[in-house]
N, CA, C and O atoms as a MOPAC input file, in Angstrom:
PM7 MOZYME 1SCF
protein

 N     -0.43600 1    -2.73400 1     7.28500 1
 C     -0.25000 1    -4.14300 1     7.67300 1
 C     -1.64900 1    -4.78300 1     7.62700 1
 O     -2.58900 1    -4.26900 1     8.23300 1
 N     -1.78000 1    -5.91500 1     6.90000 1
 C     -3.06200 1    -6.57500 1     6.78500 1
 C     -3.25500 1    -7.49000 1     7.97200 1
 O     -2.33700 1    -7.71600 1     8.76000 1
 N     -4.44300 1    -8.00500 1     8.08600 1
 C     -4.83100 1    -8.84700 1     9.24800 1
 C     -4.01600 1   -10.07700 1     9.35000 1
 O     -3.67900 1   -10.50100 1    10.45500 1
 N     -3.67100 1   -10.69300 1     8.21100 1
 C     -2.83200 1   -11.89300 1     8.15600 1
 C     -1.48100 1   -11.58500 1     8.81900 1
 O     -1.03400 1   -12.30900 1     9.71000 1
 N     -0.84500 1   -10.50300 1     8.36900 1
 C      0.46500 1   -10.15800 1     8.94200 1
 C      0.31800 1    -9.84700 1    10.44300 1
 O      1.16800 1   -10.24800 1    11.23800 1
 N     -0.71700 1    -9.16100 1    10.82200 1
 C     -0.92600 1    -8.82400 1    12.24600 1
 C     -1.06100 1   -10.07400 1    13.04600 1
 O     -0.50400 1   -10.16100 1    14.14000 1
 N     -1.77700 1   -11.04900 1    12.55000 1
 C     -1.98800 1   -12.30200 1    13.27300 1
 C     -0.64900 1   -13.01100 1    13.51700 1
 O     -0.40000 1   -13.49300 1    14.62200 1
 N      0.21200 1   -13.07800 1    12.49200 1
 C      1.48900 1   -13.74400 1    12.60400 1
 C      2.46200 1   -12.95400 1    13.44300 1
 O      3.18600 1   -13.54900 1    14.24100 1
 N      2.51400 1   -11.65900 1    13.30600 1
 C      3.40400 1   -10.84500 1    14.15000 1
 C      3.01400 1   -10.92500 1    15.59700 1
 O      3.87300 1   -10.90500 1    16.47900 1
 N      1.73100 1   -11.01600 1    15.85600 1
 C      1.22300 1   -11.02800 1    17.23100 1
 C      1.32100 1   -12.43600 1    17.87900 1
 O      1.09500 1   -12.59400 1    19.07800 1
 N      1.65200 1   -13.41700 1    17.07700 1
 C      1.69400 1   -14.77500 1    17.64500 1
 C      2.85500 1   -15.56700 1    16.98300 1
 O      2.64400 1   -16.36300 1    16.06700 1
 N      4.05900 1   -15.32000 1    17.47600 1
 C      5.22300 1   -16.01600 1    16.87300 1
 C      5.15800 1   -17.52300 1    17.04700 1
 O      5.73300 1   -18.25000 1    16.23800 1
 N      4.49000 1   -18.00900 1    18.05500 1
 C      4.37300 1   -19.44100 1    18.26900 1
 C      3.52300 1   -20.03200 1    17.09000 1
 O      3.85000 1   -21.09600 1    16.56300 1
 N      2.46100 1   -19.34100 1    16.70200 1
 C      1.68100 1   -19.78000 1    15.56400 1
 C      2.52000 1   -19.82800 1    14.28500 1
 O      2.42900 1   -20.79200 1    13.52500 1
 N      3.30000 1   -18.84400 1    14.05100 1
 C      4.16800 1   -18.81000 1    12.89200 1
 C      5.13100 1   -20.00800 1    12.91000 1
 O      5.30600 1   -20.68700 1    11.89800 1
 N      5.74400 1   -20.25400 1    14.05800 1
 C      6.67900 1   -21.34600 1    14.23600 1
 C      5.96800 1   -22.69200 1    13.97100 1
 O      6.51400 1   -23.57400 1    13.30700 1
 N      4.77000 1   -22.82300 1    14.49300 1
 C      3.99900 1   -24.06400 1    14.27200 1
 C      3.72500 1   -24.27700 1    12.81500 1
 O      3.89300 1   -25.38400 1    12.30300 1
 N      3.29500 1   -23.21200 1    12.12100 1
 C      2.97400 1   -23.32100 1    10.69100 1
 C      4.19800 1   -23.67100 1     9.89500 1
 O      4.16100 1   -24.56000 1     9.04400 1
 N      5.29200 1   -22.97500 1    10.16500 1
 C      6.51500 1   -23.24000 1     9.37000 1
 C      7.14800 1   -24.58000 1     9.69500 1
 O      7.90900 1   -25.10300 1     8.88100 1
 N      6.86400 1   -25.15000 1    10.84800 1
 C      7.39100 1   -26.48800 1    11.11400 1
 C      6.47400 1   -27.62600 1    10.63700 1
 O      6.84100 1   -28.79900 1    10.69700 1
 N      5.26800 1   -27.25400 1    10.15900 1
 C      4.35500 1   -28.24900 1     9.68400 1
 C      4.80600 1   -28.72100 1     8.26600 1
 O      5.58900 1   -28.05200 1     7.59100 1
 N      4.30100 1   -29.84900 1     7.86700 1
 C      4.62500 1   -30.34100 1     6.54900 1
 C      4.22600 1   -29.37400 1     5.46200 1
 O      4.96800 1   -29.17200 1     4.50000 1
 N      3.02600 1   -28.75700 1     5.61100 1
 C      2.58900 1   -27.81100 1     4.62700 1
 C      3.43000 1   -26.53800 1     4.65100 1
 O      3.64300 1   -25.92500 1     3.60500 1
 N      3.90200 1   -26.14100 1     5.80100 1
 C      4.77500 1   -24.99100 1     5.86600 1
 C      6.08300 1   -25.25800 1     5.19500 1
 O      6.61600 1   -24.36500 1     4.53700 1
 N      6.62300 1   -26.42000 1     5.32200 1
 C      7.85300 1   -26.80400 1     4.68400 1
 C      7.67200 1   -26.87500 1     3.15800 1
 O      8.55700 1   -26.49600 1     2.39200 1
 N      6.52300 1   -27.36200 1     2.75300 1
 C      6.23100 1   -27.37600 1     1.28200 1
 C      6.07500 1   -26.01700 1     0.74600 1
 O      6.50100 1   -25.76100 1    -0.38000 1
 N      5.46800 1   -25.08400 1     1.50100 1
 C      5.38000 1   -23.68300 1     1.06800 1
 C      6.73600 1   -23.09900 1     0.87900 1
 O      6.97300 1   -22.40100 1    -0.10700 1
 N      7.66100 1   -23.36400 1     1.80800 1
 C      9.01200 1   -22.83400 1     1.66300 1
 C      9.71600 1   -23.35800 1     0.40900 1
 O     10.43100 1   -22.62400 1    -0.27200 1
 N      9.50000 1   -24.62700 1     0.12400 1
 C     10.09900 1   -25.22700 1    -1.11700 1
 C      9.54200 1   -24.53800 1    -2.31100 1
 O     10.28800 1   -24.19700 1    -3.22900 1
 N      8.23300 1   -24.31400 1    -2.33600 1
 C      7.62800 1   -23.59400 1    -3.51100 1
 C      8.10000 1   -22.19800 1    -3.60500 1
 O      8.28900 1   -21.71300 1    -4.72100 1
 N      8.30700 1   -21.50400 1    -2.52700 1
 C      8.76500 1   -20.12600 1    -2.59500 1
 C     10.21600 1   -19.99200 1    -2.96900 1
 O     10.61900 1   -18.91300 1    -3.40100 1
 N     11.00300 1   -20.98900 1    -2.83400 1
 C     12.43300 1   -20.91900 1    -3.03300 1
 C     12.96200 1   -21.74600 1    -4.20100 1
 O     14.14400 1   -21.63400 1    -4.52700 1
 N     12.15900 1   -22.54800 1    -4.82500 1
 C     12.69700 1   -23.51200 1    -5.77800 1
 C     13.14900 1   -22.91800 1    -7.09200 1
 O     14.06800 1   -23.45400 1    -7.71000 1
 N     12.53100 1   -21.81200 1    -7.55600 1
 C     12.85700 1   -21.31500 1    -8.88700 1
 C     14.27500 1   -20.68000 1    -8.98600 1
 O     14.92700 1   -20.77800 1   -10.02600 1
 N     14.71600 1   -20.06300 1    -7.94500 1
 C     15.99900 1   -19.38100 1    -8.00100 1
 C     16.84900 1   -19.58800 1    -6.73500 1
 O     17.67900 1   -18.76000 1    -6.36000 1
 N     16.59400 1   -20.72500 1    -6.11200 1
 C     17.34400 1   -21.07400 1    -4.90200 1
 C     17.09100 1   -20.12200 1    -3.74400 1
 O     17.91700 1   -19.99700 1    -2.84000 1
 N     15.94700 1   -19.45500 1    -3.77800 1
 C     15.52100 1   -18.59000 1    -2.64900 1
 C     15.92800 1   -17.14200 1    -2.75700 1
 O     15.59000 1   -16.36700 1    -1.86200 1
 N     16.64200 1   -16.71400 1    -3.80900 1
 C     17.09000 1   -15.33900 1    -3.93400 1
 C     15.95400 1   -14.34100 1    -3.87800 1
 O     15.99200 1   -13.39400 1    -3.09200 1
 N     14.93900 1   -14.54600 1    -4.71100 1
 C     13.80400 1   -13.65800 1    -4.76400 1
 C     13.02900 1   -13.60600 1    -3.43500 1
 O     12.61000 1   -12.54300 1    -2.97600 1
 N     12.85800 1   -14.79100 1    -2.83900 1
 C     12.16100 1   -14.89300 1    -1.56900 1
 C     12.90700 1   -14.12200 1    -0.42600 1
 O     12.29800 1   -13.41000 1     0.37200 1
 N     14.23300 1   -14.30500 1    -0.39700 1
 C     15.04900 1   -13.59100 1     0.62000 1
 C     14.91900 1   -12.03900 1     0.45800 1
 O     14.80200 1   -11.29000 1     1.42800 1
 N     14.94700 1   -11.63100 1    -0.78600 1
 C     14.81000 1   -10.18900 1    -1.07000 1
 C     13.42100 1    -9.73100 1    -0.64200 1
 O     13.28700 1    -8.63800 1    -0.09200 1
 N     12.38300 1   -10.53200 1    -0.87500 1
 C     10.99500 1   -10.19700 1    -0.51000 1
 C     10.91900 1   -10.11500 1     1.01100 1
 O     10.29500 1    -9.19500 1     1.54000 1
 N     11.51900 1   -11.02400 1     1.70600 1
 C     11.51000 1   -10.99400 1     3.19500 1
 C     12.16400 1    -9.71200 1     3.70400 1
 O     11.64400 1    -9.07500 1     4.62000 1
 N     13.29100 1    -9.33100 1     3.12300 1
 C     13.98700 1    -8.08600 1     3.53800 1
 C     13.09800 1    -6.86000 1     3.23900 1
 O     12.98400 1    -5.95000 1     4.06000 1
 N     12.49200 1    -6.85700 1     2.08500 1
 C     11.61500 1    -5.72500 1     1.72300 1
 C     10.43800 1    -5.63500 1     2.69800 1
 O     10.06800 1    -4.54200 1     3.12600 1
 N      9.85200 1    -6.78200 1     3.04800 1
 C      8.73300 1    -6.78200 1     3.99100 1
 C      9.19300 1    -6.26500 1     5.36500 1
 O      8.48800 1    -5.50500 1     6.02900 1
 N     10.35300 1    -6.68600 1     5.75600 1
 C     10.87300 1    -6.22400 1     7.06000 1
 C     11.10200 1    -4.71400 1     7.07200 1
 O     11.03600 1    -4.07000 1     8.11900 1
 N     11.37300 1    -4.16000 1     5.88100 1
 C     11.54200 1    -2.75900 1     5.79100 1
 C     10.26900 1    -1.96600 1     5.45600 1
 O     10.31400 1    -0.78600 1     5.10700 1
 N      9.09200 1    -2.69500 1     5.58400 1
 C      7.82700 1    -2.01900 1     5.43800 1
 C      7.16800 1    -2.06200 1     4.07400 1
 O      6.16500 1    -1.39200 1     3.82900 1
 N      7.77000 1    -2.89100 1     3.15900 1
 C      7.20900 1    -3.00500 1     1.80600 1
 C      6.84600 1    -4.47500 1     1.57200 1
 O      7.68100 1    -5.25700 1     1.11900 1
 N      5.60100 1    -4.84600 1     1.88300 1
 C      5.22900 1    -6.25300 1     1.74600 1
 C      4.76900 1    -6.67100 1     0.31500 1
 O      4.34800 1    -7.81000 1     0.11600 1
 N      4.84900 1    -5.77500 1    -0.64600 1
 C      4.38300 1    -6.08000 1    -1.97500 1
 C      5.14600 1    -7.21500 1    -2.68500 1
 O      4.55000 1    -8.00000 1    -3.42300 1
 N      6.45900 1    -7.29100 1    -2.45600 1
 C      7.23800 1    -8.35800 1    -3.10500 1
 C      6.86100 1    -9.70800 1    -2.47300 1
 O      6.79300 1   -10.71900 1    -3.17300 1
 N      6.62300 1    -9.72600 1    -1.19000 1
 C      6.19800 1   -10.98200 1    -0.52000 1
 C      4.83100 1   -11.40500 1    -1.05900 1
 O      4.60300 1   -12.58200 1    -1.33700 1
 N      3.92300 1   -10.43200 1    -1.20300 1
 C      2.58100 1   -10.75100 1    -1.76700 1
 C      2.73900 1   -11.29500 1    -3.17100 1
 O      2.02400 1   -12.22400 1    -3.54400 1
 N      3.68100 1   -10.73300 1    -3.99000 1
 C      3.87500 1   -11.31200 1    -5.30300 1
 C      4.37500 1   -12.73700 1    -5.26100 1
 O      3.92700 1   -13.56600 1    -6.05200 1
 N      5.30500 1   -13.05000 1    -4.34800 1
 C      5.80100 1   -14.42200 1    -4.20400 1
 C      4.63600 1   -15.34100 1    -3.85700 1
 O      4.47100 1   -16.39500 1    -4.47000 1
 N      3.81400 1   -14.93800 1    -2.85700 1
 C      2.67600 1   -15.81200 1    -2.49700 1
 C      1.65600 1   -15.95200 1    -3.59900 1
 O      1.07800 1   -17.01900 1    -3.80600 1
 N      1.43800 1   -14.83200 1    -4.31600 1
 C      0.45900 1   -14.91900 1    -5.42100 1
 C      0.95500 1   -15.91800 1    -6.50300 1
 O      0.17100 1   -16.67400 1    -7.07500 1
 N      2.26100 1   -15.89200 1    -6.75700 1
 C      2.76200 1   -16.82900 1    -7.70900 1
 C      2.60000 1   -18.27300 1    -7.25600 1
 O      2.32600 1   -19.13400 1    -8.09100 1
 N      2.75200 1   -18.56600 1    -6.01100 1
 C      2.50900 1   -19.87100 1    -5.48800 1
 C      1.06500 1   -20.28100 1    -5.64700 1
 O      0.77400 1   -21.41500 1    -6.02900 1
 N      0.14600 1   -19.35600 1    -5.35300 1
 C     -1.29400 1   -19.72500 1    -5.42500 1
 C     -1.87100 1   -19.81500 1    -6.84300 1
 O     -3.04100 1   -20.15400 1    -7.02100 1
 N     -1.06600 1   -19.51600 1    -7.82300 1
 C     -1.52000 1   -19.64100 1    -9.21300 1
 C     -1.58800 1   -21.06200 1    -9.64400 1
 O     -2.30900 1   -21.39600 1   -10.58500 1
 N     -0.83800 1   -21.93100 1    -8.96400 1
 C     -0.92800 1   -23.38100 1    -9.31700 1
 C     -1.98500 1   -24.02700 1    -8.41900 1
 O     -2.28200 1   -23.54900 1    -7.32500 1
 N     -2.52300 1   -25.09800 1    -8.90900 1
 C     -3.51400 1   -25.86000 1    -8.10900 1
 C     -2.88200 1   -26.35800 1    -6.82000 1
 O     -3.50000 1   -26.27900 1    -5.75800 1
 N     -1.67500 1   -26.86300 1    -6.89700 1
 C     -0.97400 1   -27.36500 1    -5.69800 1
 C     -0.79600 1   -26.22200 1    -4.65800 1
 O     -1.05600 1   -26.40300 1    -3.46900 1
 N     -0.35000 1   -25.05800 1    -5.14000 1
 C     -0.11500 1   -23.93600 1    -4.24500 1
 C     -1.39400 1   -23.40500 1    -3.59000 1
 O     -1.41000 1   -23.06000 1    -2.40900 1
 N     -2.48700 1   -23.34900 1    -4.40600 1
 C     -3.75900 1   -22.85500 1    -3.91600 1
 C     -4.30200 1   -23.79200 1    -2.79900 1
 O     -4.80600 1   -23.34300 1    -1.76900 1
 N     -4.17500 1   -25.08000 1    -3.05300 1
 C     -4.62400 1   -26.05700 1    -2.06400 1
 C     -3.73500 1   -25.96100 1    -0.74900 1
 O     -4.23400 1   -26.06200 1     0.37200 1
 N     -2.49300 1   -25.77500 1    -0.95500 1
 C     -1.55600 1   -25.63200 1     0.17800 1
 C     -1.92700 1   -24.44100 1     1.01500 1
 O     -2.03300 1   -24.57400 1     2.23400 1
 N     -2.13200 1   -23.26200 1     0.41900 1
 C     -2.47900 1   -22.06400 1     1.09100 1
 C     -3.85600 1   -22.23600 1     1.83600 1
 O     -4.02800 1   -21.73800 1     2.94900 1
 N     -4.80100 1   -22.93500 1     1.20400 1
 C     -6.08700 1   -23.18700 1     1.84300 1
 C     -5.84800 1   -24.01900 1     3.16300 1
 O     -6.42900 1   -23.72700 1     4.20800 1
 N     -5.00300 1   -25.02300 1     3.06400 1
 C     -4.74700 1   -25.85700 1     4.26600 1
 C     -4.06800 1   -25.04300 1     5.34100 1
 O     -4.37700 1   -25.19600 1     6.52200 1
 N     -3.14100 1   -24.17400 1     4.94800 1
 C     -2.47800 1   -23.31100 1     5.91300 1
 C     -3.44000 1   -22.32000 1     6.59400 1
 O     -3.30400 1   -22.02500 1     7.78100 1
 N     -4.40000 1   -21.81900 1     5.83000 1
 C     -5.41100 1   -20.94700 1     6.39900 1
 C     -6.24700 1   -21.70000 1     7.44700 1
 O     -6.53600 1   -21.19500 1     8.53100 1
 N     -6.61100 1   -22.90700 1     7.07500 1
 C     -7.39100 1   -23.73800 1     8.02800 1
 C     -6.55300 1   -24.01900 1     9.26700 1
 O     -7.06000 1   -23.93000 1    10.38500 1
 N     -5.30100 1   -24.35000 1     9.09200 1
 C     -4.41600 1   -24.58200 1    10.25500 1
 C     -4.35100 1   -23.34600 1    11.18600 1
 O     -4.36700 1   -23.47600 1    12.41000 1
 N     -4.28100 1   -22.16300 1    10.57900 1
 C     -4.25600 1   -20.94100 1    11.41600 1
 C     -5.55200 1   -20.78000 1    12.14200 1
 O     -5.54900 1   -20.44900 1    13.32800 1
 N     -6.65800 1   -20.99900 1    11.48700 1
 C     -7.96600 1   -20.87300 1    12.17200 1
 C     -8.09300 1   -21.90600 1    13.32600 1
 O     -8.61400 1   -21.59200 1    14.39600 1
 N     -7.61700 1   -23.11200 1    13.08700 1
 C     -7.67300 1   -24.14600 1    14.10800 1
 C     -6.77300 1   -23.80100 1    15.29100 1
 O     -7.05900 1   -24.18100 1    16.42600 1
 N     -5.69100 1   -23.08300 1    15.02500 1
 C     -4.77300 1   -22.74000 1    16.12700 1
 C     -5.19900 1   -21.46600 1    16.80500 1
 O     -4.47600 1   -20.95400 1    17.66000 1
 N     -6.37600 1   -20.92600 1    16.44300 1
 C     -6.90600 1   -19.78300 1    17.15300 1
 C     -6.53700 1   -18.40900 1    16.61900 1
 O     -6.67200 1   -17.40400 1    17.31700 1
 N     -6.06600 1   -18.37200 1    15.36900 1
 C     -5.70200 1   -17.10900 1    14.81500 1
 C     -6.87200 1   -16.32600 1    14.28500 1
 O     -6.72600 1   -15.15200 1    13.94700 1
 N     -8.03400 1   -16.94800 1    14.20500 1
 C     -9.21400 1   -16.28000 1    13.72600 1
 C     -9.20700 1   -16.18000 1    12.18800 1
 O     -8.39900 1   -16.80200 1    11.49800 1
 N    -10.11100 1   -15.40000 1    11.71500 1
 C    -10.21000 1   -15.22300 1    10.21700 1
 C     -9.47000 1   -14.01200 1     9.79700 1
 O     -9.37300 1   -13.03900 1    10.54500 1
 N     -8.93900 1   -14.05300 1     8.60200 1
 C     -8.22900 1   -12.92300 1     8.04600 1
 C     -8.51000 1   -12.81300 1     6.58800 1
 O     -9.10100 1   -13.71700 1     5.99600 1
 N     -8.10000 1   -11.72400 1     5.98900 1
 C     -8.40300 1   -11.39200 1     4.62300 1
 C     -7.77800 1   -12.28200 1     3.57500 1
 O     -8.30300 1   -12.39200 1     2.46600 1
 N     -6.70100 1   -12.90200 1     3.88900 1
 C     -6.12100 1   -13.79000 1     2.88500 1
 C     -4.65200 1   -13.52500 1     2.72200 1
 O     -4.10700 1   -12.53100 1     3.20200 1
 N     -4.04500 1   -14.42600 1     2.04700 1
 C     -2.59800 1   -14.33700 1     1.78000 1
 C     -2.37700 1   -13.65800 1     0.46700 1
 O     -1.23300 1   -13.48000 1     0.04900 1

């Protein structure tokens, strides 16, 4: 489990805040738009079963675009502002 995942698992309120933010909602749209969320739902299930690699692939795909990279940078800043500290990255 990487530091990013530890921070979110240890702070469900932070995760809720991020996902309710405008950037969190945009991230969800980017993660689910290509196939109506099928790949993302499978990645979530795999991560819950201890295999986060599919989720990492989904996030990596998002960050390949300029829009996605900027979005993730803003979410990292939001996490730091909310007291999650620094982590290795998404």
